[in-house]
C-alpha positions in Angstrom: -0.1 0.0 0.0 1.3 3.4 -1.0 1.2 6.3 1.3 0.0 9.5 0.1 2.5 12.3 -0.6 2.6 15.3 1.7 1.5 17.5 -1.2 -1.6 15.6 -1.7 -2.5 15.4 2.0 -1.9 19.3 2.0 -4.3 19.9 -0.9 -7.0 17.6 0.8 -6.5 19.4 4.0 -6.7 22.7 2.3 -9.9 21.9 0.7 -11.6 20.9 4.1 -10.4 23.9 5.9 -11.5 26.2 3.1 -15.0 24.7 3.0 -15.1 24.9 6.9 -14.3 28.6 6.9 -16.7 29.3 4.0 -19.5 27.4 5.9 -18.8 29.2 9.1 -18.7 32.7 7.4 -22.0 31.9 5.8 -23.8 30.8 8.9 -22.4 33.6 11.0 -23.2 36.1 8.3 -26.8 34.8 8.1 -27.1 35.2 11.8 -25.7 38.7 11.7 -27.9 39.5 8.8 -31.2 38.7 10.3 -31.2 41.8 12.8 -29.5 44.0 10.3 -31.5 43.5 7.2 -34.6 41.8 8.6 -33.9 38.6 6.6 -31.3 35.7 6.8 -30.4 35.8 3.1 -30.1 38.6 0.5 -29.0 37.7 -3.1 -26.2 40.2 -2.7 -23.2 39.3 -5.2 -20.9 39.0 -2.2 -23.0 36.5 -0.5 -23.8 34.6 -3.4 -20.2 34.2 -4.4 -19.4 32.8 -1.1 -22.2 30.4 -1.6 -20.7 29.4 -5.0 -17.2 29.1 -3.3 -18.6 26.7 -0.6 -20.2 24.6 -3.4 -16.8 24.6 -5.4 -15.1 23.3 -2.1 -17.7 20.5 -1.7 -17.3 19.6 -5.4 -13.6 19.4 -5.0 -13.7 17.5 -2.0 -16.2 14.9 -3.5 -14.2 14.6 -6.8 -10.8 14.2 -4.8 -12.4 11.5 -2.9 -13.8 9.7 -6.1 -10.3 9.1 -7.5 
């Protein structure tokens, strides 16, 4: 059995850490947005881009685990 290289393990860890931070920022932003804007979600380009980034991280991790 081959052991994965440090570079591959670093890329996998970077994807998981990035997804975690993107999810935390979306959740805390939604909690902050409710009292400020009166709603949990606004289709602001910045928020939407953060959501797309989270989906990209999930896709990367899913495809990385498939191969």
